[in-house]
TIMI-2910 file (N, C-alpha, C, CB; in pm, 1 decimal, decimal comma, always signed):
<rs>
+----------+----------+----------+----------+----------+----------+----------+----------+----------+----------+----------+----------+------+
!      n_x !      n_y !      n_z !     ca_x !     ca_y !     ca_z !      c_x !      c_y !      c_z !     cb_x !     cb_y !     cb_z ! resn !
+----------+----------+----------+----------+----------+----------+----------+----------+----------+----------+----------+----------+------+
! +14473,6 ! +21247,9 !  +9634,7 ! +14573,9 ! +21303,5 !  +9727,3 ! +14603,8 ! +21200,9 !  +9833,6 ! +14525,0 ! +21436,6 !  +9792,0 !  Met !
! +14732,7 ! +21177,4 !  +9855,9 ! +14778,2 ! +21083,3 !  +9958,0 ! +14820,9 ! +21154,8 ! +10089,8 ! +14895,8 ! +21000,7 !  +9902,4 !  Thr !
! +14814,9 ! +21088,2 ! +10203,5 ! +14868,5 ! +21137,1 ! +10321,0 ! +15001,2 ! +21078,5 ! +10348,1 ! +14779,4 ! +21114,1 ! +10429,1 !  Thr !
! +15074,8 ! +21126,9 ! +10441,8 ! +15214,4 ! +21068,4 ! +10463,0 ! +15212,1 ! +20923,1 ! +10518,6 ! +15295,9 ! +21159,4 ! +10563,9 !  Glu !
! +15096,2 ! +20879,4 ! +10570,3 ! +15091,2 ! +20743,4 ! +10630,5 ! +15031,2 ! +20650,9 ! +10527,2 ! +15006,7 ! +20740,2 ! +10765,4 !  Arg !
! +14978,4 ! +20699,6 ! +10416,3 ! +14905,1 ! +20613,5 ! +10316,3 ! +15008,4 ! +20543,2 ! +10226,7 ! +14803,6 ! +20701,2 ! +10226,0 !  Glu !
! +14974,4 ! +20418,5 ! +10191,7 ! +15051,8 ! +20338,6 ! +10095,3 ! +14956,5 ! +20282,7 !  +9992,2 ! +15130,6 ! +20223,3 ! +10166,0 !  Val !
! +15001,6 ! +20291,9 !  +9863,4 ! +14924,9 ! +20236,5 !  +9755,2 ! +15007,3 ! +20124,1 !  +9692,8 ! +14887,6 ! +20345,7 !  +9650,6 !  Arg !
! +14950,7 ! +20001,6 !  +9697,2 ! +15014,9 ! +19882,6 !  +9647,9 ! +14943,7 ! +19833,4 !  +9523,3 ! +15017,7 ! +19774,6 !  +9755,0 !  Leu !
! +15025,9 ! +19801,6 !  +9424,2 ! +14973,8 ! +19727,2 !  +9305,0 ! +15051,5 ! +19599,4 !  +9301,4 ! +14989,4 ! +19809,1 !  +9166,6 !  Asn !
! +14981,5 ! +19489,1 !  +9346,9 ! +15044,6 ! +19356,3 !  +9349,6 ! +15002,2 ! +19273,0 !  +9236,5 ! +15014,4 ! +19284,9 !  +9475,7 !  Leu !
! +14959,1 ! +19335,1 !  +9128,6 ! +14916,2 ! +19264,1 !  +9004,5 ! +15027,8 ! +19181,3 !  +8954,5 ! +14870,8 ! +19361,8 !  +8894,2 !  Thr !
! +15002,1 ! +19052,9 !  +8916,9 ! +15114,0 ! +18968,9 !  +8870,7 ! +15058,9 ! +18866,1 !  +8767,3 ! +15184,3 ! +18894,5 !  +8994,3 !  Ala !
! +15150,6 ! +18824,8 !  +8677,3 ! +15117,5 ! +18717,0 !  +8588,7 ! +15080,2 ! +18593,2 !  +8668,5 ! +15232,8 ! +18688,1 !  +8494,8 !  Asn !
! +14978,3 ! +18523,7 !  +8630,3 ! +14925,4 ! +18412,6 !  +8710,3 ! +15028,7 ! +18301,2 !  +8739,3 ! +14806,4 ! +18352,6 !  +8638,8 !  Gln !
! +15131,5 ! +18289,8 !  +8653,1 ! +15228,9 ! +18185,6 !  +8666,6 ! +15361,9 ! +18237,7 !  +8731,7 ! +15255,9 ! +18124,7 !  +8528,6 !  Asn !
! +15367,3 ! +18358,8 !  +8776,4 ! +15483,9 ! +18411,3 !  +8843,0 ! +15477,3 ! +18377,4 !  +8993,1 ! +15494,6 ! +18563,9 !  +8820,9 !  Ser !
! +15589,1 ! +18393,3 !  +9058,5 ! +15590,8 ! +18362,7 !  +9207,3 ! +15477,7 ! +18440,9 !  +9278,5 ! +15733,3 ! +18401,6 !  +9272,6 !  Pro !
! +15462,9 ! +18570,6 !  +9254,9 ! +15361,8 ! +18647,8 !  +9323,0 ! +15221,8 ! +18603,2 !  +9270,4 ! +15386,1 ! +18802,2 !  +9300,7 !  Leu !
! +15209,3 ! +18575,7 !  +9144,7 ! +15082,8 ! +18530,3 !  +9090,6 ! +15035,3 ! +18403,8 !  +9162,6 ! +15095,5 ! +18504,9 !  +8940,4 !  Gly !
! +15131,6 ! +18310,5 !  +9183,7 ! +15092,9 ! +18187,3 !  +9257,2 ! +15053,8 ! +18211,6 !  +9403,4 ! +15207,5 ! +18088,0 !  +9253,6 !  Arg !
! +15122,8 ! +18312,4 !  +9463,1 ! +15084,7 ! +18350,8 !  +9600,3 ! +14940,9 ! +18414,0 !  +9598,5 ! +15191,6 ! +18453,7 !  +9661,0 !  Val !
! +14908,8 ! +18499,6 !  +9501,7 ! +14782,6 ! +18565,8 !  +9492,2 ! +14672,5 ! +18458,9 !  +9472,5 ! +14783,9 ! +18669,8 !  +9376,4 !  Leu !
! +14705,3 ! +18357,1 !  +9392,7 ! +14613,4 ! +18245,4 !  +9372,4 ! +14581,7 ! +18179,0 !  +9502,2 ! +14670,7 ! +18144,7 !  +9275,8 !  His !
! +14681,5 ! +18155,8 !  +9584,8 ! +14660,2 ! +18093,3 !  +9714,6 ! +14579,5 ! +18181,1 !  +9801,1 ! +14789,7 ! +18060,6 !  +9781,8 !  Lys !
! +14600,5 ! +18309,9 !  +9799,6 ! +14532,5 ! +18400,8 !  +9883,9 ! +14386,1 ! +18411,9 !  +9841,6 ! +14600,9 ! +18535,2 !  +9881,3 !  Leu !
! +14357,6 ! +18421,3 !  +9708,6 ! +14219,9 ! +18431,3 !  +9655,6 ! +14144,9 ! +18300,4 !  +9680,3 ! +14221,3 ! +18464,8 !  +9502,7 !  Tyr !
! +14207,8 ! +18186,5 !  +9654,3 ! +14136,0 ! +18060,7 !  +9651,7 ! +14161,5 ! +17970,6 !  +9775,5 ! +14173,7 ! +17986,4 !  +9526,9 !  Tyr !
! +14256,1 ! +18003,5 !  +9863,8 ! +14279,9 ! +17915,3 !  +9971,3 ! +14293,6 ! +17984,4 ! +10105,3 ! +14398,2 ! +17837,7 !  +9943,4 !  Gly !
! +14365,3 ! +18087,6 ! +10118,8 ! +14394,4 ! +18146,5 ! +10244,7 ! +14316,1 ! +18278,5 ! +10263,2 ! +14543,8 ! +18169,2 ! +10257,0 !  Asp !
! +14185,1 ! +18266,2 ! +10264,4 ! +14101,2 ! +18383,2 ! +10276,8 ! +14126,7 ! +18462,5 ! +10411,5 ! +13953,8 ! +18339,0 ! +10267,2 !  Gly !
! +14173,6 ! +18392,2 ! +10510,6 ! +14195,6 ! +18456,7 ! +10639,4 ! +14311,7 ! +18560,3 ! +10622,8 ! +14229,2 ! +18348,0 ! +10752,0 !  Glu !
! +14416,9 ! +18515,7 ! +10560,1 ! +14530,4 ! +18609,4 ! +10540,4 ! +14485,0 ! +18724,3 ! +10447,7 ! +14656,7 ! +18533,9 ! +10478,6 !  Leu !
! +14408,5 ! +18701,2 ! +10352,9 ! +14353,1 ! +18805,5 ! +10254,5 ! +14269,2 ! +18902,2 ! +10337,2 ! +14261,3 ! +18737,5 ! +10134,1 !  Leu !
! +14183,7 ! +18846,3 ! +10428,6 ! +14096,5 ! +18934,2 ! +10503,9 ! +14175,7 ! +19029,8 ! +10603,1 ! +13995,3 ! +18847,3 ! +10582,1 !  Ser !
! +14297,5 ! +19000,3 ! +10629,1 ! +14378,3 ! +19086,4 ! +10717,4 ! +14434,5 ! +19205,9 ! +10641,0 ! +14493,7 ! +19005,9 ! +10780,8 !  Leu !
! +14417,5 ! +19208,3 ! +10515,5 ! +14471,5 ! +19321,8 ! +10427,8 ! +14421,6 ! +19451,7 ! +10480,7 ! +14427,7 ! +19307,2 ! +10275,4 !  Cys !
! +14507,7 ! +19543,2 ! +10507,7 ! +14468,3 ! +19671,6 ! +10557,6 ! +14416,0 ! +19762,0 ! +10446,5 ! +14583,7 ! +19736,3 ! +10627,5 !  Pro !
! +14322,8 ! +19842,2 ! +10476,0 ! +14269,1 ! +19943,8 ! +10384,4 ! +14179,9 ! +19887,3 ! +10277,2 ! +14380,4 ! +20018,1 ! +10319,8 !  Gly !
! +14152,0 ! +19966,8 ! +10176,8 ! +14063,7 ! +19932,0 ! +10062,7 ! +14143,9 ! +19844,7 !  +9969,1 ! +14009,3 ! +20061,0 !  +9987,2 !  Asp !
! +14074,6 ! +19744,0 !  +9918,5 ! +14138,8 ! +19647,4 !  +9822,4 ! +14045,8 ! +19614,0 !  +9715,7 ! +14184,1 ! +19518,7 !  +9890,4 !  Gln !
! +14100,9 ! +19588,3 !  +9596,3 ! +14019,9 ! +19545,0 !  +9482,9 ! +14109,2 ! +19469,1 !  +9386,4 ! +13951,5 ! +19666,0 !  +9412,4 !  Trp !
! +14049,8 ! +19389,6 !  +9302,7 ! +14122,5 ! +19314,2 !  +9202,8 ! +14036,3 ! +19198,5 !  +9165,5 ! +14261,3 ! +19268,1 !  +9253,1 !  Gly !
! +14092,3 ! +19115,7 !  +9086,7 ! +14021,5 ! +18995,1 !  +9034,4 ! +14116,8 ! +18876,0 !  +9022,2 ! +13957,6 ! +19025,2 !  +8895,1 !  Tyr !
! +14076,6 ! +18760,5 !  +9069,5 ! +14166,3 ! +18649,2 !  +9074,0 ! +14226,6 ! +18608,1 !  +8942,1 ! +14098,1 ! +18537,6 !  +9130,2 !  Pro !
! +14158,7 ! +18626,5 !  +8831,9 ! +14215,6 ! +18586,5 !  +8703,5 ! +14160,6 ! +18683,8 !  +8597,6 ! +14180,2 ! +18434,8 !  +8668,3 !  His !
! +14248,2 ! +18760,3 !  +8547,5 ! +14205,7 ! +18874,0 !  +8451,7 ! +14293,1 ! +18859,0 !  +8333,3 ! +14221,1 ! +19024,8 !  +8515,5 !  Asn !
! +14264,3 ! +18759,5 !  +8240,8 ! +14343,6 ! +18743,8 !  +8119,7 ! +14481,0 ! +18707,9 !  +8141,3 ! +14341,6 ! +18861,2 !  +8043,2 !  Gly !
! +14509,3 ! +18615,6 !  +8231,6 ! +14649,0 ! +18568,4 !  +8251,4 ! +14713,5 ! +18628,4 !  +8369,4 ! +14733,0 ! +18597,7 !  +8132,3 !  Gly !
! +14642,4 ! +18722,2 !  +8434,8 ! +14698,6 ! +18787,7 !  +8555,6 ! +14601,8 ! +18778,8 !  +8669,8 ! +14733,0 ! +18935,3 !  +8528,5 !  Gln !
! +14660,8 ! +18792,5 !  +8783,8 ! +14579,8 ! +18806,7 !  +8909,8 ! +14599,4 ! +18958,9 !  +8945,8 ! +14632,1 ! +18701,1 !  +9035,5 !  His !
! +14494,9 ! +19031,0 !  +8948,5 ! +14509,2 ! +19170,5 !  +8982,1 ! +14476,3 ! +19191,0 !  +9129,8 ! +14419,1 ! +19257,3 !  +8892,8 !  Thr !
! +14556,2 ! +19280,7 !  +9193,1 ! +14525,1 ! +19307,0 !  +9338,5 ! +14582,7 ! +19438,8 !  +9367,8 ! +14583,6 ! +19196,5 !  +9438,0 !  Phe !
! +14500,5 ! +19532,0 !  +9419,4 ! +14542,7 ! +19662,0 !  +9461,9 ! +14496,0 ! +19691,0 !  +9596,6 ! +14496,9 ! +19764,9 !  +9370,8 !  His !
! +14578,8 ! +19772,0 !  +9667,3 ! +14548,0 ! +19810,8 !  +9801,6 ! +14579,0 ! +19955,6 !  +9825,5 ! +14621,6 ! +19725,9 !  +9898,1 !  Val !
! +14485,7 ! +20027,8 !  +9888,5 ! +14510,0 ! +20164,2 !  +9932,8 ! +14499,7 ! +20147,9 ! +10092,4 ! +14398,3 ! +20275,8 !  +9865,8 !  Ile !
! +14614,0 ! +20160,1 ! +10153,3 ! +14612,8 ! +20145,5 ! +10301,5 ! +14638,6 ! +20282,8 ! +10364,7 ! +14722,3 ! +20040,2 ! +10350,3 !  Ser !
! +14566,0 ! +20307,4 ! +10464,6 ! +14575,9 ! +20439,0 ! +10535,6 ! +14693,1 ! +20442,4 ! +10634,7 ! +14443,5 ! +20469,0 ! +10612,1 !  Arg !
! +14745,0 ! +20323,0 ! +10677,3 ! +14840,2 ! +20312,3 ! +10773,0 ! +14963,8 ! +20233,7 ! +10730,0 ! +14781,0 ! +20256,0 ! +10886,5 !  Glu !
! +15079,0 ! +20293,7 ! +10724,3 ! +15206,1 ! +20225,2 ! +10682,8 ! +15234,7 ! +20099,8 ! +10766,7 ! +15326,7 ! +20323,2 ! +10695,3 !  Arg !
! +15228,0 ! +20115,8 ! +10904,3 ! +15270,2 ! +20005,1 ! +10988,7 ! +15170,7 ! +19887,4 ! +10971,6 ! +15279,0 ! +20050,6 ! +11139,0 !  Glu !
! +15047,2 ! +19908,3 ! +10950,7 ! +14955,6 ! +19795,9 ! +10924,3 ! +14986,5 ! +19724,3 ! +10792,5 ! +14811,4 ! +19845,9 ! +10922,0 !  Asp !
! +15025,2 ! +19809,9 ! +10685,6 ! +15063,8 ! +19755,0 ! +10562,9 ! +15189,2 ! +19666,6 ! +10577,7 ! +15085,8 ! +19864,6 ! +10464,9 !  Thr !
! +15289,4 ! +19717,9 ! +10649,8 ! +15412,4 ! +19647,5 ! +10669,2 ! +15383,2 ! +19520,7 ! +10748,4 ! +15516,3 ! +19736,1 ! +10740,3 !  Ile !
! +15305,6 ! +19521,6 ! +10843,8 ! +15274,9 ! +19402,1 ! +10920,9 ! +15207,9 ! +19292,4 ! +10833,5 ! +15183,5 ! +19439,1 ! +11038,9 !  Ala !
! +15113,2 ! +19332,9 ! +10745,6 ! +15046,0 ! +19239,9 ! +10655,5 ! +15149,2 ! +19182,7 ! +10557,3 ! +14928,8 ! +19310,8 ! +10579,0 !  Trp !
! +15231,1 ! +19269,3 ! +10500,4 ! +15333,5 ! +19217,4 ! +10402,6 ! +15428,7 ! +19120,1 ! +10471,0 ! +15416,2 ! +19335,7 ! +10339,3 !  Leu !
! +15462,1 ! +19150,2 ! +10596,5 ! +15551,2 ! +19058,4 ! +10670,9 ! +15488,9 ! +18918,6 ! +10691,0 ! +15585,6 ! +19119,3 ! +10808,2 !  Glu !
! +15360,6 ! +18916,8 ! +10717,8 ! +15286,5 ! +18791,1 ! +10727,9 ! +15295,4 ! +18708,7 ! +10603,1 ! +15143,3 ! +18817,7 ! +10758,9 !  Leu !
! +15271,3 ! +18775,7 ! +10489,5 ! +15284,3 ! +18708,8 ! +10361,5 ! +15421,4 ! +18658,1 ! +10334,0 ! +15244,6 ! +18798,5 ! +10254,0 !  Ile !
! +15523,6 ! +18747,2 ! +10363,0 ! +15663,3 ! +18707,4 ! +10339,0 ! +15706,5 ! +18586,6 ! +10422,5 ! +15755,6 ! +18824,0 ! +10368,6 !  Ala !
! +15649,6 ! +18586,7 ! +10541,1 ! +15675,9 ! +18474,9 ! +10637,0 ! +15621,1 ! +18342,1 ! +10581,5 ! +15610,1 ! +18505,2 ! +10777,6 !  Glu !
! +15503,5 ! +18349,2 ! +10530,1 ! +15432,5 ! +18224,7 ! +10489,7 ! +15480,7 ! +18183,6 ! +10346,3 ! +15271,8 ! +18247,0 ! +10492,3 !  Lys !
! +15511,7 ! +18275,5 ! +10263,2 ! +15545,2 ! +18241,0 ! +10120,4 ! +15685,7 ! +18276,5 ! +10085,5 ! +15451,7 ! +18312,3 ! +10023,0 !  Phe !
! +15776,4 ! +18187,9 ! +10101,5 ! +15925,5 ! +18206,5 ! +10092,1 ! +15954,4 ! +18259,9 !  +9949,1 ! +16007,2 ! +18065,5 ! +10120,7 !  Val !
! +15879,1 ! +18221,1 !  +9839,7 ! +15903,3 ! +18263,4 !  +9704,4 ! +15891,7 ! +18408,8 !  +9682,2 ! +15814,1 ! +18196,5 !  +9616,2 !  Gln !
! +15828,9 ! +18487,4 !  +9769,5 ! +15820,3 ! +18630,2 !  +9759,1 ! +15885,3 ! +18708,1 !  +9864,3 ! +15688,0 ! +18667,8 !  +9754,3 !  Val !
! +15950,2 ! +18635,5 !  +9955,7 ! +16010,4 ! +18694,6 ! +10075,2 ! +16113,0 ! +18801,7 ! +10049,1 ! +16072,7 ! +18589,7 ! +10155,0 !  Arg !
! +16205,9 ! +18773,5 !  +9964,4 ! +16311,7 ! +18876,8 !  +9931,9 ! +16247,4 ! +19004,2 !  +9875,1 ! +16416,6 ! +18819,5 !  +9827,1 !  Ser !
! +16168,5 ! +18988,6 !  +9777,2 ! +16108,5 ! +19104,1 !  +9712,7 ! +16017,1 ! +19181,2 !  +9817,0 ! +16024,7 ! +19057,2 !  +9585,2 !  Ala !
! +15943,1 ! +19115,8 !  +9898,3 ! +15860,8 ! +19176,7 !  +9994,0 ! +15939,2 ! +19250,3 ! +10105,1 ! +15773,5 ! +19074,5 ! +10051,5 !  Phe !
! +16055,4 ! +19194,3 ! +10130,8 ! +16149,9 ! +19269,4 ! +10228,0 ! +16197,8 ! +19398,1 ! +10165,6 ! +16277,8 ! +19181,0 ! +10267,1 !  Gln !
! +16217,4 ! +19397,8 ! +10037,2 ! +16262,9 ! +19520,3 !  +9969,3 ! +16141,7 ! +19620,3 !  +9962,2 ! +16319,7 ! +19485,8 !  +9821,5 !  Asp !
! +16022,2 ! +19568,6 !  +9938,7 ! +15907,6 ! +19651,7 !  +9939,3 ! +15880,9 ! +19716,1 ! +10069,2 ! +15794,3 ! +19577,5 !  +9899,5 !  Ile !
! +15899,0 ! +19639,3 ! +10177,4 ! +15885,2 ! +19689,0 ! +10314,4 ! +15983,2 ! +19795,8 ! +10343,3 ! +15901,3 ! +19579,0 ! +10413,5 !  Ile !
! +16106,0 ! +19769,9 ! +10299,4 ! +16213,0 ! +19871,1 ! +10317,2 ! +16181,3 ! +19998,0 ! +10252,9 ! +16341,9 ! +19823,1 ! +10264,2 !  Lys !
! +16124,6 ! +19995,6 ! +10132,4 ! +16085,2 ! +20113,8 ! +10062,4 ! +15967,7 ! +20183,1 ! +10128,2 ! +16052,8 ! +20080,5 !  +9922,0 !  Asp !
! +15876,5 ! +20108,9 ! +10183,0 ! +15755,0 ! +20173,5 ! +10257,3 ! +15808,4 ! +20244,0 ! +10378,5 ! +15642,2 ! +20063,1 ! +10304,1 !  Ile !
! +15907,5 ! +20180,2 ! +10443,7 ! +15961,3 ! +20248,3 ! +10564,2 ! +16040,0 ! +20375,3 ! +10530,7 ! +16051,7 ! +20152,7 ! +10642,2 !  Arg !
! +16096,7 ! +20376,4 ! +10405,1 ! +16174,1 ! +20496,7 ! +10359,9 ! +16084,2 ! +20603,2 ! +10307,8 ! +16275,0 ! +20460,1 ! +10251,2 !  Ala !
! +15947,3 ! +20571,9 ! +10301,2 ! +15853,8 ! +20682,9 ! +10265,0 ! +15791,2 ! +20661,5 ! +10128,9 ! +15927,1 ! +20818,4 ! +10265,9 !  Gly !
! +15828,4 ! +20563,9 ! +10056,4 ! +15762,7 ! +20544,1 !  +9923,8 ! +15614,9 ! +20521,0 !  +9935,6 ! +15824,6 ! +20426,6 !  +9850,3 !  Val !
! +15534,0 ! +20587,6 !  +9860,0 ! +15391,7 ! +20585,0 !  +9869,0 ! +15332,5 ! +20484,7 !  +9766,1 ! +15336,1 ! +20726,0 !  +9847,5 !  Val !
! +15386,7 ! +20486,7 !  +9645,4 ! +15324,5 ! +20408,1 !  +9541,6 ! +15425,8 ! +20289,3 !  +9513,3 ! +15293,3 ! +20499,2 !  +9408,4 !  Trp !
! +15371,0 ! +20167,3 !  +9533,1 ! +15448,9 ! +20046,7 !  +9517,8 ! +15392,0 ! +19963,1 !  +9407,6 ! +15453,9 ! +19968,3 !  +9646,6 !  Ile !
! +15473,8 ! +19924,8 !  +9312,7 ! +15428,5 ! +19824,9 !  +9209,5 ! +15514,4 ! +19708,2 !  +9210,7 ! +15427,1 ! +19882,7 !  +9069,5 !  Arg !
! +15460,6 ! +19594,4 !  +9240,7 ! +15533,3 ! +19470,7 !  +9261,9 ! +15626,8 ! +19432,5 !  +9142,7 ! +15433,3 ! +19359,1 !  +9287,1 !  Ala !
! +15572,0 ! +19470,6 !  +9023,7 ! +15653,0 ! +19429,6 !  +8907,6 ! +15790,3 ! +19510,8 !  +8902,6 ! +15568,6 ! +19453,1 !  +8773,1 !  Ser !
! +15808,6 ! +19607,5 !  +8988,1 ! +15935,6 ! +19678,3 !  +9000,6 ! +16038,0 ! +19606,8 !  +9079,5 ! +15914,5 ! +19808,0 !  +9060,2 !  Asp !
! +16002,3 ! +19495,5 !  +9143,6 ! +16088,6 ! +19432,0 !  +9241,1 ! +16126,6 ! +19292,0 !  +9186,6 ! +16017,3 ! +19422,6 !  +9382,3 !  Tyr !
! +16216,9 ! +19290,2 !  +9100,5 ! +16268,5 ! +19157,8 !  +9043,0 ! +16167,5 ! +19088,4 !  +8959,9 ! +16311,7 ! +19061,1 !  +9154,0 !  Gly !
! +16182,6 ! +18959,4 !  +8959,5 ! +16091,2 ! +18876,6 !  +8875,4 ! +15985,4 ! +18807,6 !  +8952,9 ! +16167,7 ! +18773,6 !  +8800,1 !  Lys !
! +15928,3 ! +18875,2 !  +9055,4 ! +15818,8 ! +18810,7 !  +9126,7 ! +15685,7 ! +18824,2 !  +9057,7 ! +15808,2 ! +18866,1 !  +9263,1 !  Ile !
! +15668,0 ! +18929,2 !  +8981,7 ! +15536,0 ! +18948,8 !  +8917,7 ! +15535,1 ! +18904,9 !  +8773,8 ! +15494,3 ! +19094,1 !  +8925,2 !  Ala !
+----------+----------+----------+----------+----------+----------+----------+----------+----------+----------+----------+----------+------+
</rs>
C-alpha cells in the first residue's frame, strides 16, 4: 500500500543507454550523489546487460530534489527527468524510467 506522499521509482536501464551510463557513474564514481537518494533503494550495478535501480521514497519533495540534482549534473537525462519530476508533482506514484523516451 502506498501513501499519497510516497513515490516508487524503477530506474533500471540498459547499461549502454543514457540512463544506464548515468547509473554506472553513480554506482562506480559518484557515491555521494547516490547516498543522497531518499528512501529505500536496491539494485545491482550490472545485471545481465542492465543496471537495476529501484527506490521507494516516502517523501515526494525529497525525491524531486534528488532527481533535480541528477538532472543538473547529467545533461543526457535532463529532459526525461524533468518529465518524471512533472509527473511526480502531478501525483503519479509508480514511475518507470523506460516509459520516458529512449533514456533507458
